TORKOL-4160 file (C-alpha; in steps of 0.2 Angstrom, whole numbers, padded with zeros to 4 digits, m for minus):
448
<pt num="1" X="0010" Y="m0069" Z="m0203"/>
<pt num="2" X="0012" Y="m0074" Z="m0185"/>
<pt num="3" X="0012" Y="m0060" Z="m0172"/>
<pt num="4" X="0014" Y="m0061" Z="m0153"/>
<pt num="5" X="0009" Y="m0047" Z="m0141"/>
<pt num="6" X="0017" Y="m0046" Z="m0125"/>
<pt num="7" X="0010" Y="m0036" Z="m0110"/>
<pt num="8" X="0010" Y="m0037" Z="m0091"/>
<pt num="9" X="m0010" Y="m0040" Z="m0090"/>
<pt num="10" X="m0027" Y="m0037" Z="m0097"/>
<pt num="11" X="m0039" Y="m0028" Z="m0096"/>
<pt num="12" X="m0032" Y="m0015" Z="m0083"/>
<pt num="13" X="m0022" Y="m0001" Z="m0090"/>
<pt num="14" X="m0019" Y="0008" Z="m0107"/>
<pt num="15" X="m0005" Y="m0003" Z="m0113"/>
<pt num="16" X="m0016" Y="m0018" Z="m0111"/>
<pt num="17" X="m0030" Y="m0011" Z="m0120"/>
<pt num="18" X="m0018" Y="m0005" Z="m0135"/>
<pt num="19" X="m0010" Y="m0023" Z="m0135"/>
<pt num="20" X="m0028" Y="m0031" Z="m0135"/>
<pt num="21" X="m0034" Y="m0020" Z="m0149"/>
<pt num="22" X="m0020" Y="m0024" Z="m0161"/>
<pt num="23" X="m0020" Y="m0043" Z="m0156"/>
<pt num="24" X="m0039" Y="m0044" Z="m0160"/>
<pt num="25" X="m0037" Y="m0033" Z="m0176"/>
<pt num="26" X="m0023" Y="m0044" Z="m0183"/>
<pt num="27" X="m0033" Y="m0060" Z="m0179"/>
<pt num="28" X="m0049" Y="m0053" Z="m0188"/>
<pt num="29" X="m0037" Y="m0049" Z="m0202"/>
<pt num="30" X="m0033" Y="m0067" Z="m0205"/>
<pt num="31" X="m0016" Y="m0067" Z="m0196"/>
<pt num="32" X="m0010" Y="m0079" Z="m0183"/>
<pt num="33" X="m0011" Y="m0068" Z="m0168"/>
<pt num="34" X="m0007" Y="m0072" Z="m0149"/>
<pt num="35" X="m0007" Y="m0062" Z="m0134"/>
<pt num="36" X="0004" Y="m0067" Z="m0120"/>
<pt num="37" X="0001" Y="m0059" Z="m0102"/>
<pt num="38" X="0007" Y="m0062" Z="m0085"/>
<pt num="39" X="m0011" Y="m0061" Z="m0078"/>
<pt num="40" X="m0029" Y="m0059" Z="m0085"/>
<pt num="41" X="m0046" Y="m0058" Z="m0078"/>
<pt num="42" X="m0051" Y="m0067" Z="m0094"/>
<pt num="43" X="m0038" Y="m0079" Z="m0097"/>
<pt num="44" X="m0047" Y="m0090" Z="m0110"/>
<pt num="45" X="m0043" Y="m0078" Z="m0124"/>
<pt num="46" X="m0024" Y="m0077" Z="m0120"/>
<pt num="47" X="m0009" Y="m0086" Z="m0116"/>
<pt num="48" X="m0006" Y="m0083" Z="m0097"/>
<pt num="49" X="0011" Y="m0087" Z="m0092"/>
<pt num="50" X="0010" Y="m0081" Z="m0074"/>
<pt num="51" X="0024" Y="m0075" Z="m0062"/>
<pt num="52" X="0039" Y="m0086" Z="m0062"/>
<pt num="53" X="0056" Y="m0082" Z="m0053"/>
<pt num="54" X="0072" Y="m0088" Z="m0059"/>
<pt num="55" X="0075" Y="m0094" Z="m0042"/>
<pt num="56" X="0059" Y="m0103" Z="m0036"/>
<pt num="57" X="0067" Y="m0114" Z="m0023"/>
<pt num="58" X="0074" Y="m0100" Z="m0014"/>
<pt num="59" X="0057" Y="m0092" Z="m0013"/>
<pt num="60" X="0048" Y="m0108" Z="m0008"/>
<pt num="61" X="0060" Y="m0113" Z="0005"/>
<pt num="62" X="0063" Y="m0096" Z="0014"/>
<pt num="63" X="0047" Y="m0086" Z="0010"/>
<pt num="64" X="0035" Y="m0095" Z="0022"/>
<pt num="65" X="0047" Y="m0095" Z="0036"/>
<pt num="66" X="0051" Y="m0076" Z="0034"/>
<pt num="67" X="0033" Y="m0072" Z="0034"/>
<pt num="68" X="0029" Y="m0082" Z="0050"/>
<pt num="69" X="0043" Y="m0072" Z="0059"/>
<pt num="70" X="0036" Y="m0056" Z="0053"/>
<pt num="71" X="0019" Y="m0060" Z="0059"/>
<pt num="72" X="0027" Y="m0064" Z="0077"/>
<pt num="73" X="0035" Y="m0047" Z="0077"/>
<pt num="74" X="0020" Y="m0036" Z="0071"/>
<pt num="75" X="0006" Y="m0047" Z="0079"/>
<pt num="76" X="0005" Y="m0036" Z="0095"/>
<pt num="77" X="0007" Y="m0020" Z="0085"/>
<pt num="78" X="m0009" Y="m0024" Z="0074"/>
<pt num="79" X="m0019" Y="m0023" Z="0090"/>
<pt num="80" X="m0017" Y="m0004" Z="0089"/>
<pt num="81" X="m0024" Y="m0004" Z="0072"/>
<pt num="82" X="m0011" Y="0008" Z="0066"/>
<pt num="83" X="m0013" Y="0011" Z="0047"/>
<pt num="84" X="0006" Y="0014" Z="0045"/>
<pt num="85" X="0010" Y="m0002" Z="0054"/>
<pt num="86" X="m0002" Y="m0012" Z="0042"/>
<pt num="87" X="0005" Y="m0004" Z="0027"/>
<pt num="88" X="0022" Y="m0008" Z="0032"/>
<pt num="89" X="0017" Y="m0026" Z="0036"/>
<pt num="90" X="0008" Y="m0028" Z="0019"/>
<pt num="91" X="0024" Y="m0022" Z="0011"/>
<pt num="92" X="0035" Y="m0034" Z="0020"/>
<pt num="93" X="0024" Y="m0049" Z="0017"/>
<pt num="94" X="0024" Y="m0046" Z="m0001"/>
<pt num="95" X="0043" Y="m0044" Z="m0001"/>
<pt num="96" X="0047" Y="m0058" Z="0011"/>
<pt num="97" X="0036" Y="m0070" Z="0001"/>
<pt num="98" X="0048" Y="m0068" Z="m0014"/>
<pt num="99" X="0066" Y="m0066" Z="m0006"/>
<pt num="100" X="0074" Y="m0064" Z="m0023"/>
<pt num="101" X="0064" Y="m0048" Z="m0026"/>
<pt num="102" X="0066" Y="m0042" Z="m0008"/>
<pt num="103" X="0085" Y="m0044" Z="m0011"/>
<pt num="104" X="0085" Y="m0034" Z="m0028"/>
<pt num="105" X="0075" Y="m0020" Z="m0019"/>
<pt num="106" X="0088" Y="m0019" Z="m0005"/>
<pt num="107" X="0101" Y="m0017" Z="m0018"/>
<pt num="108" X="0090" Y="m0005" Z="m0028"/>
<pt num="109" X="0091" Y="m0016" Z="m0044"/>
<pt num="110" X="0079" Y="m0018" Z="m0057"/>
<pt num="111" X="0073" Y="m0036" Z="m0055"/>
<pt num="112" X="0075" Y="m0045" Z="m0072"/>
<pt num="113" X="0075" Y="m0063" Z="m0063"/>
<pt num="114" X="0058" Y="m0069" Z="m0071"/>
<pt num="115" X="0057" Y="m0084" Z="m0082"/>
<pt num="116" X="0040" Y="m0084" Z="m0087"/>
<pt num="117" X="0043" Y="m0078" Z="m0105"/>
<pt num="118" X="0059" Y="m0088" Z="m0108"/>
<pt num="119" X="0048" Y="m0105" Z="m0104"/>
<pt num="120" X="0035" Y="m0099" Z="m0116"/>
<pt num="121" X="0048" Y="m0095" Z="m0129"/>
<pt num="122" X="0057" Y="m0112" Z="m0127"/>
<pt num="123" X="0040" Y="m0121" Z="m0129"/>
<pt num="124" X="0036" Y="m0114" Z="m0146"/>
<pt num="125" X="0038" Y="m0125" Z="m0161"/>
<pt num="126" X="0037" Y="m0111" Z="m0172"/>
<pt num="127" X="0044" Y="m0093" Z="m0168"/>
<pt num="128" X="0033" Y="m0078" Z="m0172"/>
<pt num="129" X="0037" Y="m0067" Z="m0186"/>
<pt num="130" X="0034" Y="m0052" Z="m0176"/>
<pt num="131" X="0036" Y="m0051" Z="m0157"/>
<pt num="132" X="0027" Y="m0035" Z="m0151"/>
<pt num="133" X="0032" Y="m0030" Z="m0134"/>
<pt num="134" X="0021" Y="m0017" Z="m0124"/>
<pt num="135" X="0023" Y="m0014" Z="m0105"/>
<pt num="136" X="0038" Y="m0023" Z="m0098"/>
<pt num="137" X="0039" Y="m0014" Z="m0082"/>
<pt num="138" X="0030" Y="m0024" Z="m0068"/>
<pt num="139" X="0021" Y="m0041" Z="m0069"/>
<pt num="140" X="0036" Y="m0051" Z="m0064"/>
<pt num="141" X="0035" Y="m0060" Z="m0081"/>
<pt num="142" X="0049" Y="m0052" Z="m0093"/>
<pt num="143" X="0068" Y="m0054" Z="m0091"/>
<pt num="144" X="0075" Y="m0040" Z="m0102"/>
<pt num="145" X="0091" Y="m0051" Z="m0104"/>
<pt num="146" X="0081" Y="m0062" Z="m0116"/>
<pt num="147" X="0080" Y="m0048" Z="m0128"/>
<pt num="148" X="0095" Y="m0053" Z="m0139"/>
<pt num="149" X="0088" Y="m0070" Z="m0141"/>
<pt num="150" X="0071" Y="m0065" Z="m0145"/>
<pt num="151" X="0077" Y="m0052" Z="m0158"/>
<pt num="152" X="0089" Y="m0064" Z="m0165"/>
<pt num="153" X="0075" Y="m0077" Z="m0169"/>
<pt num="154" X="0061" Y="m0064" Z="m0173"/>
<pt num="155" X="0058" Y="m0046" Z="m0177"/>
<pt num="156" X="0055" Y="m0037" Z="m0161"/>
<pt num="157" X="0044" Y="m0022" Z="m0160"/>
<pt num="158" X="0045" Y="m0011" Z="m0143"/>
<pt num="159" X="0031" Y="0001" Z="m0140"/>
<pt num="160" X="0035" Y="0014" Z="m0127"/>
<pt num="161" X="0020" Y="0016" Z="m0116"/>
<pt num="162" X="0030" Y="0024" Z="m0103"/>
<pt num="163" X="0049" Y="0029" Z="m0100"/>
<pt num="164" X="0055" Y="0014" Z="m0090"/>
<pt num="165" X="0064" Y="0006" Z="m0105"/>
<pt num="166" X="0077" Y="0020" Z="m0106"/>
<pt num="167" X="0078" Y="0025" Z="m0087"/>
<pt num="168" X="0088" Y="0017" Z="m0073"/>
<pt num="169" X="0072" Y="0014" Z="m0063"/>
<pt num="170" X="0059" Y="0026" Z="m0066"/>
<pt num="171" X="0042" Y="0023" Z="m0074"/>
<pt num="172" X="0042" Y="0042" Z="m0079"/>
<pt num="173" X="0056" Y="0054" Z="m0077"/>
<pt num="174" X="0045" Y="0069" Z="m0070"/>
<pt num="175" X="0056" Y="0082" Z="m0079"/>
<pt num="176" X="0073" Y="0074" Z="m0074"/>
<pt num="177" X="0085" Y="0072" Z="m0088"/>
<pt num="178" X="0099" Y="0062" Z="m0079"/>
<pt num="179" X="0093" Y="0046" Z="m0091"/>
<pt num="180" X="0102" Y="0056" Z="m0105"/>
<pt num="181" X="0119" Y="0055" Z="m0097"/>
<pt num="182" X="0119" Y="0039" Z="m0087"/>
<pt num="183" X="0107" Y="0041" Z="m0072"/>
<pt num="184" X="0114" Y="0041" Z="m0054"/>
<pt num="185" X="0110" Y="0053" Z="m0041"/>
<pt num="186" X="0091" Y="0049" Z="m0044"/>
<pt num="187" X="0079" Y="0063" Z="m0037"/>
<pt num="188" X="0064" Y="0051" Z="m0038"/>
<pt num="189" X="0071" Y="0034" Z="m0032"/>
<pt num="190" X="0062" Y="0035" Z="m0015"/>
<pt num="191" X="0045" Y="0034" Z="m0025"/>
<pt num="192" X="0049" Y="0016" Z="m0028"/>
<pt num="193" X="0049" Y="0001" Z="m0017"/>
<pt num="194" X="0069" Y="0000" Z="m0017"/>
<pt num="195" X="0080" Y="0004" Z="m0002"/>
<pt num="196" X="0095" Y="0013" Z="m0011"/>
<pt num="197" X="0098" Y="0022" Z="m0027"/>
<pt num="198" X="0106" Y="0010" Z="m0040"/>
<pt num="199" X="0100" Y="0019" Z="m0055"/>
<pt num="200" X="0117" Y="0021" Z="m0064"/>
<pt num="201" X="0122" Y="0003" Z="m0064"/>
<pt num="202" X="0104" Y="m0001" Z="m0068"/>
<pt num="203" X="0104" Y="0009" Z="m0084"/>
<pt num="204" X="0122" Y="0003" Z="m0089"/>
<pt num="205" X="0115" Y="m0015" Z="m0087"/>
<pt num="206" X="0101" Y="m0011" Z="m0099"/>
<pt num="207" X="0113" Y="m0002" Z="m0111"/>
<pt num="208" X="0123" Y="m0018" Z="m0113"/>
<pt num="209" X="0107" Y="m0028" Z="m0116"/>
<pt num="210" X="0102" Y="m0017" Z="m0130"/>
<pt num="211" X="0119" Y="m0017" Z="m0137"/>
<pt num="212" X="0116" Y="m0035" Z="m0141"/>
<pt num="213" X="0099" Y="m0033" Z="m0147"/>
<pt num="214" X="0090" Y="m0026" Z="m0162"/>
<pt num="215" X="0073" Y="m0018" Z="m0159"/>
<pt num="216" X="0060" Y="m0008" Z="m0169"/>
<pt num="217" X="0055" Y="0005" Z="m0157"/>
<pt num="218" X="0038" Y="0014" Z="m0158"/>
<pt num="219" X="0029" Y="0027" Z="m0147"/>
<pt num="220" X="0012" Y="0034" Z="m0149"/>
<pt num="221" X="0019" Y="0053" Z="m0147"/>
<pt num="222" X="0033" Y="0063" Z="m0154"/>
<pt num="223" X="0037" Y="0068" Z="m0136"/>
<pt num="224" X="0042" Y="0050" Z="m0131"/>
<pt num="225" X="0051" Y="0045" Z="m0147"/>
<pt num="226" X="0061" Y="0061" Z="m0147"/>
<pt num="227" X="0067" Y="0056" Z="m0130"/>
<pt num="228" X="0071" Y="0038" Z="m0135"/>
<pt num="229" X="0082" Y="0044" Z="m0149"/>
<pt num="230" X="0093" Y="0052" Z="m0136"/>
<pt num="231" X="0093" Y="0038" Z="m0124"/>
<pt num="232" X="0102" Y="0020" Z="m0123"/>
<pt num="233" X="0088" Y="0013" Z="m0134"/>
<pt num="234" X="0098" Y="0020" Z="m0149"/>
<pt num="235" X="0110" Y="0006" Z="m0145"/>
<pt num="236" X="0097" Y="m0007" Z="m0151"/>
<pt num="237" X="0086" Y="0003" Z="m0162"/>
<pt num="238" X="0084" Y="m0002" Z="m0181"/>
<pt num="239" X="0071" Y="0010" Z="m0183"/>
<pt num="240" X="0060" Y="0022" Z="m0173"/>
<pt num="241" X="0043" Y="0027" Z="m0178"/>
<pt num="242" X="0029" Y="0038" Z="m0171"/>
<pt num="243" X="0012" Y="0028" Z="m0172"/>
<pt num="244" X="m0002" Y="0037" Z="m0162"/>
<pt num="245" X="m0014" Y="0027" Z="m0152"/>
<pt num="246" X="m0032" Y="0025" Z="m0159"/>
<pt num="247" X="m0049" Y="0021" Z="m0151"/>
<pt num="248" X="m0064" Y="0013" Z="m0157"/>
<pt num="249" X="m0075" Y="0026" Z="m0165"/>
<pt num="250" X="m0089" Y="0013" Z="m0168"/>
<pt num="251" X="m0090" Y="0013" Z="m0148"/>
<pt num="252" X="m0083" Y="0030" Z="m0143"/>
<pt num="253" X="m0095" Y="0042" Z="m0152"/>
<pt num="254" X="m0107" Y="0055" Z="m0146"/>
<pt num="255" X="m0125" Y="0050" Z="m0139"/>
<pt num="256" X="m0140" Y="0058" Z="m0131"/>
<pt num="257" X="m0134" Y="0066" Z="m0115"/>
<pt num="258" X="m0151" Y="0064" Z="m0106"/>
<pt num="259" X="m0151" Y="0046" Z="m0108"/>
<pt num="260" X="m0134" Y="0044" Z="m0103"/>
<pt num="261" X="m0136" Y="0054" Z="m0087"/>
<pt num="262" X="m0152" Y="0044" Z="m0083"/>
<pt num="263" X="m0143" Y="0027" Z="m0085"/>
<pt num="264" X="m0128" Y="0033" Z="m0075"/>
<pt num="265" X="m0138" Y="0042" Z="m0061"/>
<pt num="266" X="m0130" Y="0058" Z="m0065"/>
<pt num="267" X="m0140" Y="0074" Z="m0062"/>
<pt num="268" X="m0147" Y="0083" Z="m0078"/>
<pt num="269" X="m0147" Y="0100" Z="m0072"/>
<pt num="270" X="m0128" Y="0102" Z="m0069"/>
<pt num="271" X="m0111" Y="0105" Z="m0079"/>
<pt num="272" X="m0103" Y="0088" Z="m0077"/>
<pt num="273" X="m0085" Y="0086" Z="m0076"/>
<pt num="274" X="m0077" Y="0068" Z="m0079"/>
<pt num="275" X="m0061" Y="0062" Z="m0072"/>
<pt num="276" X="m0056" Y="0045" Z="m0076"/>
<pt num="277" X="m0041" Y="0035" Z="m0069"/>
<pt num="278" X="m0040" Y="0017" Z="m0063"/>
<pt num="279" X="m0035" Y="0015" Z="m0045"/>
<pt num="280" X="m0040" Y="0033" Z="m0044"/>
<pt num="281" X="m0032" Y="0038" Z="m0027"/>
<pt num="282" X="m0018" Y="0026" Z="m0025"/>
<pt num="283" X="m0011" Y="0028" Z="m0043"/>
<pt num="284" X="0003" Y="0041" Z="m0040"/>
<pt num="285" X="0004" Y="0048" Z="m0058"/>
<pt num="286" X="m0015" Y="0050" Z="m0061"/>
<pt num="287" X="m0017" Y="0067" Z="m0052"/>
<pt num="288" X="m0032" Y="0063" Z="m0041"/>
<pt num="289" X="m0026" Y="0076" Z="m0028"/>
<pt num="290" X="m0025" Y="0089" Z="m0041"/>
<pt num="291" X="m0043" Y="0087" Z="m0048"/>
<pt num="292" X="m0049" Y="0086" Z="m0031"/>
<pt num="293" X="m0041" Y="0102" Z="m0026"/>
<pt num="294" X="m0046" Y="0110" Z="m0041"/>
<pt num="295" X="m0064" Y="0106" Z="m0040"/>
<pt num="296" X="m0063" Y="0112" Z="m0021"/>
<pt num="297" X="m0057" Y="0129" Z="m0026"/>
<pt num="298" X="m0070" Y="0130" Z="m0040"/>
<pt num="299" X="m0085" Y="0126" Z="m0028"/>
<pt num="300" X="m0078" Y="0138" Z="m0015"/>
<pt num="301" X="m0080" Y="0151" Z="m0028"/>
<pt num="302" X="m0095" Y="0148" Z="m0037"/>
<pt num="303" X="m0105" Y="0136" Z="m0025"/>
<pt num="304" X="m0109" Y="0117" Z="m0025"/>
<pt num="305" X="m0126" Y="0119" Z="m0035"/>
<pt num="306" X="m0120" Y="0121" Z="m0052"/>
<pt num="307" X="m0108" Y="0107" Z="m0056"/>
<pt num="308" X="m0105" Y="0089" Z="m0053"/>
<pt num="309" X="m0088" Y="0079" Z="m0053"/>
<pt num="310" X="m0089" Y="0061" Z="m0059"/>
<pt num="311" X="m0073" Y="0051" Z="m0055"/>
<pt num="312" X="m0072" Y="0034" Z="m0063"/>
<pt num="313" X="m0059" Y="0021" Z="m0058"/>
<pt num="314" X="m0061" Y="0017" Z="m0040"/>
<pt num="315" X="m0075" Y="0015" Z="m0028"/>
<pt num="316" X="m0071" Y="0027" Z="m0015"/>
<pt num="317" X="m0082" Y="0036" Z="m0002"/>
<pt num="318" X="m0084" Y="0054" Z="0001"/>
<pt num="319" X="m0076" Y="0062" Z="0017"/>
<pt num="320" X="m0089" Y="0066" Z="0031"/>
<pt num="321" X="m0094" Y="0083" Z="0028"/>
<pt num="322" X="m0089" Y="0085" Z="0010"/>
<pt num="323" X="m0104" Y="0095" Z="0003"/>
<pt num="324" X="m0097" Y="0095" Z="m0016"/>
<pt num="325" X="m0107" Y="0085" Z="m0028"/>
<pt num="326" X="m0094" Y="0071" Z="m0032"/>
<pt num="327" X="m0100" Y="0054" Z="m0038"/>
<pt num="328" X="m0086" Y="0040" Z="m0037"/>
<pt num="329" X="m0088" Y="0025" Z="m0049"/>
<pt num="330" X="m0078" Y="0009" Z="m0048"/>
<pt num="331" X="m0066" Y="0004" Z="m0063"/>
<pt num="332" X="m0076" Y="0001" Z="m0079"/>
<pt num="333" X="m0068" Y="m0011" Z="m0091"/>
<pt num="334" X="m0082" Y="m0013" Z="m0104"/>
<pt num="335" X="m0080" Y="0001" Z="m0118"/>
<pt num="336" X="m0099" Y="0002" Z="m0120"/>
<pt num="337" X="m0102" Y="0006" Z="m0102"/>
<pt num="338" X="m0087" Y="0019" Z="m0101"/>
<pt num="339" X="m0094" Y="0028" Z="m0116"/>
<pt num="340" X="m0110" Y="0031" Z="m0107"/>
<pt num="341" X="m0100" Y="0042" Z="m0094"/>
<pt num="342" X="m0092" Y="0051" Z="m0108"/>
<pt num="343" X="m0108" Y="0054" Z="m0116"/>
<pt num="344" X="m0116" Y="0060" Z="m0099"/>
<pt num="345" X="m0102" Y="0073" Z="m0096"/>
<pt num="346" X="m0099" Y="0091" Z="m0103"/>
<pt num="347" X="m0080" Y="0092" Z="m0099"/>
<pt num="348" X="m0066" Y="0079" Z="m0098"/>
<pt num="349" X="m0053" Y="0084" Z="m0084"/>
<pt num="350" X="m0035" Y="0076" Z="m0085"/>
<pt num="351" X="m0023" Y="0081" Z="m0071"/>
<pt num="352" X="m0009" Y="0067" Z="m0074"/>
<pt num="353" X="0008" Y="0073" Z="m0069"/>
<pt num="354" X="0016" Y="0059" Z="m0079"/>
<pt num="355" X="0009" Y="0053" Z="m0095"/>
<pt num="356" X="0013" Y="0049" Z="m0113"/>
<pt num="357" X="m0002" Y="0049" Z="m0125"/>
<pt num="358" X="m0017" Y="0045" Z="m0115"/>
<pt num="359" X="m0031" Y="0035" Z="m0124"/>
<pt num="360" X="m0044" Y="0042" Z="m0112"/>
<pt num="361" X="m0041" Y="0060" Z="m0120"/>
<pt num="362" X="m0045" Y="0052" Z="m0137"/>
<pt num="363" X="m0060" Y="0043" Z="m0131"/>
<pt num="364" X="m0066" Y="0059" Z="m0124"/>
<pt num="365" X="m0064" Y="0069" Z="m0139"/>
<pt num="366" X="m0071" Y="0055" Z="m0150"/>
<pt num="367" X="m0087" Y="0057" Z="m0139"/>
<pt num="368" X="m0087" Y="0076" Z="m0142"/>
<pt num="369" X="m0079" Y="0082" Z="m0126"/>
<pt num="370" X="m0068" Y="0097" Z="m0123"/>
<pt num="371" X="m0054" Y="0094" Z="m0112"/>
<pt num="372" X="m0046" Y="0103" Z="m0097"/>
<pt num="373" X="m0029" Y="0096" Z="m0095"/>
<pt num="374" X="m0011" Y="0098" Z="m0089"/>
<pt num="375" X="0002" Y="0099" Z="m0103"/>
<pt num="376" X="0010" Y="0083" Z="m0098"/>
<pt num="377" X="0021" Y="0072" Z="m0110"/>
<pt num="378" X="0012" Y="0071" Z="m0127"/>
<pt num="379" X="m0003" Y="0079" Z="m0122"/>
<pt num="380" X="0000" Y="0095" Z="m0132"/>
<pt num="381" X="0000" Y="0084" Z="m0147"/>
<pt num="382" X="m0018" Y="0079" Z="m0144"/>
<pt num="383" X="m0025" Y="0096" Z="m0137"/>
<pt num="384" X="m0023" Y="0112" Z="m0146"/>
<pt num="385" X="m0025" Y="0125" Z="m0132"/>
<pt num="386" X="m0041" Y="0136" Z="m0135"/>
<pt num="387" X="m0046" Y="0125" Z="m0150"/>
<pt num="388" X="m0052" Y="0108" Z="m0143"/>
<pt num="389" X="m0048" Y="0111" Z="m0124"/>
<pt num="390" X="m0038" Y="0122" Z="m0111"/>
<pt num="391" X="m0021" Y="0115" Z="m0106"/>
<pt num="392" X="m0010" Y="0123" Z="m0092"/>
<pt num="393" X="0008" Y="0119" Z="m0085"/>
<pt num="394" X="0008" Y="0102" Z="m0076"/>
<pt num="395" X="0006" Y="0104" Z="m0058"/>
<pt num="396" X="m0004" Y="0121" Z="m0059"/>
<pt num="397" X="m0020" Y="0117" Z="m0050"/>
<pt num="398" X="m0026" Y="0135" Z="m0050"/>
<pt num="399" X="m0026" Y="0135" Z="m0069"/>
<pt num="400" X="m0035" Y="0119" Z="m0070"/>
<pt num="401" X="m0048" Y="0126" Z="m0058"/>
<pt num="402" X="m0049" Y="0143" Z="m0067"/>
<pt num="403" X="m0051" Y="0133" Z="m0084"/>
<pt num="404" X="m0065" Y="0122" Z="m0076"/>
<pt num="405" X="m0074" Y="0139" Z="m0071"/>
<pt num="406" X="m0072" Y="0145" Z="m0089"/>
<pt num="407" X="m0080" Y="0130" Z="m0096"/>
<pt num="408" X="m0095" Y="0132" Z="m0085"/>
<pt num="409" X="m0097" Y="0150" Z="m0089"/>
<pt num="410" X="m0094" Y="0149" Z="m0109"/>
<pt num="411" X="m0106" Y="0137" Z="m0116"/>
<pt num="412" X="m0102" Y="0144" Z="m0134"/>
<pt num="413" X="m0084" Y="0139" Z="m0131"/>
<pt num="414" X="m0089" Y="0122" Z="m0126"/>
<pt num="415" X="m0099" Y="0120" Z="m0141"/>
<pt num="416" X="m0084" Y="0126" Z="m0152"/>
<pt num="417" X="m0073" Y="0114" Z="m0144"/>
<pt num="418" X="m0085" Y="0100" Z="m0146"/>
<pt num="419" X="m0085" Y="0103" Z="m0165"/>
<pt num="420" X="m0066" Y="0104" Z="m0166"/>
<pt num="421" X="m0064" Y="0087" Z="m0156"/>
<pt num="422" X="m0076" Y="0078" Z="m0168"/>
<pt num="423" X="m0067" Y="0085" Z="m0183"/>
<pt num="424" X="m0052" Y="0076" Z="m0177"/>
<pt num="425" X="m0060" Y="0059" Z="m0174"/>
<pt num="426" X="m0054" Y="0051" Z="m0190"/>
<pt num="427" X="m0035" Y="0053" Z="m0186"/>
<pt num="428" X="m0036" Y="0044" Z="m0170"/>
<pt num="429" X="m0046" Y="0030" Z="m0176"/>
<pt num="430" X="m0042" Y="0011" Z="m0171"/>
<pt num="431" X="m0043" Y="0007" Z="m0189"/>
<pt num="432" X="m0029" Y="0020" Z="m0193"/>
<pt num="433" X="m0018" Y="0013" Z="m0179"/>
<pt num="434" X="m0021" Y="m0006" Z="m0185"/>
<pt num="435" X="m0016" Y="m0001" Z="m0204"/>
<pt num="436" X="m0001" Y="0009" Z="m0198"/>
<pt num="437" X="0005" Y="m0006" Z="m0188"/>
<pt num="438" X="0001" Y="m0019" Z="m0200"/>
<pt num="439" X="0010" Y="m0010" Z="m0214"/>
<pt num="440" X="0025" Y="m0008" Z="m0203"/>
<pt num="441" X="0025" Y="m0027" Z="m0198"/>
<pt num="442" X="0024" Y="m0032" Z="m0216"/>
<pt num="443" X="0039" Y="m0020" Z="m0220"/>
<pt num="444" X="0049" Y="m0027" Z="m0205"/>
<pt num="445" X="0045" Y="m0046" Z="m0208"/>
<pt num="446" X="0045" Y="m0045" Z="m0227"/>
<pt num="447" X="0028" Y="m0055" Z="m0227"/>
<pt num="448" X="0011" Y="m0050" Z="m0231"/>
């Protein structure tokens, strides 16, 4: 069986790791397995298609001149070292280097004008039996209008790593349900680099594409599949299925805490909270500000001597005068190195305000960590409150802080939650996820 996995990039992001794990498992199982990405820091393993506009001549002819004009305008302003001017200039440079993207942003349109996957598809002498689509949002590589052709030639699986496939713009809906009735009057459009609300036409455009397509839709949580069944995706769905994510239990496992702390430079005499998010401070969904505020509240109540917060994902600097014990660690791509931080921690904290079925929670529990988290997305399917973690309403920073204090003060509770977390390891294993998908691929394609 020939299976192609498509994703924006690798190794960053949860969708890239899931796509890679499936690609690698199918290859080891003897299938012809290919991973197609727009970009990668390890390109030798994959088919890297890059970023290709449908109108390259427009960008090549007008992009450099527009940037030179912008630099003449902003040059004097740069002398003032204004952060806002620099941020505006960087955004305009990015947009003017790609005028077609800039035009779509002005109109508020989802930009489908990317031909990288079309070129790859047309170059294939043999079409895949299964095309497994992962993250299509971002990366400037996938034209959604290619779905009817792809699903006409191959069986197409679409995994919902986020909500973009059934919204008029949004990566996550953040509690809004306008996607179910056609979008429009979007409360969140200003969070994106567009200049007007065009969500209703965007959603109708997607609906027309889906109507001509045939997709096998999967999601890692009942939460997101339940929403998909009420969305425009039902126009295309041949079948919808919940297949939870899995993690590598041979890597993510308990280990000696003293050794892990010594190797990571983490103090051995404190309760260690671990927070993990790529692009920690700039990723708007990941909730850095919530864990930061929760930990501030905690240390005001009980002091700074009894605990430590380790934040993995970005090389940040502590603010001058910050007396809290916070350790910032750059993004870690190697599983073995990441496991060391889980093994060094006592409690995993997750404060994302938008999420689906985060693999970081599975990794933490596989290492025996109790979890303090918001009840965002499908997280209640992973965490049973009071059993393997403590969960609270999304955005309730006071509850997160209080639950962190509970974890410090009740070591017996932490021990019980560790036992409960480890008892669930088998269900969220990578092998189980591979078997579930392989069985589905075989059913869909009619091939072994």
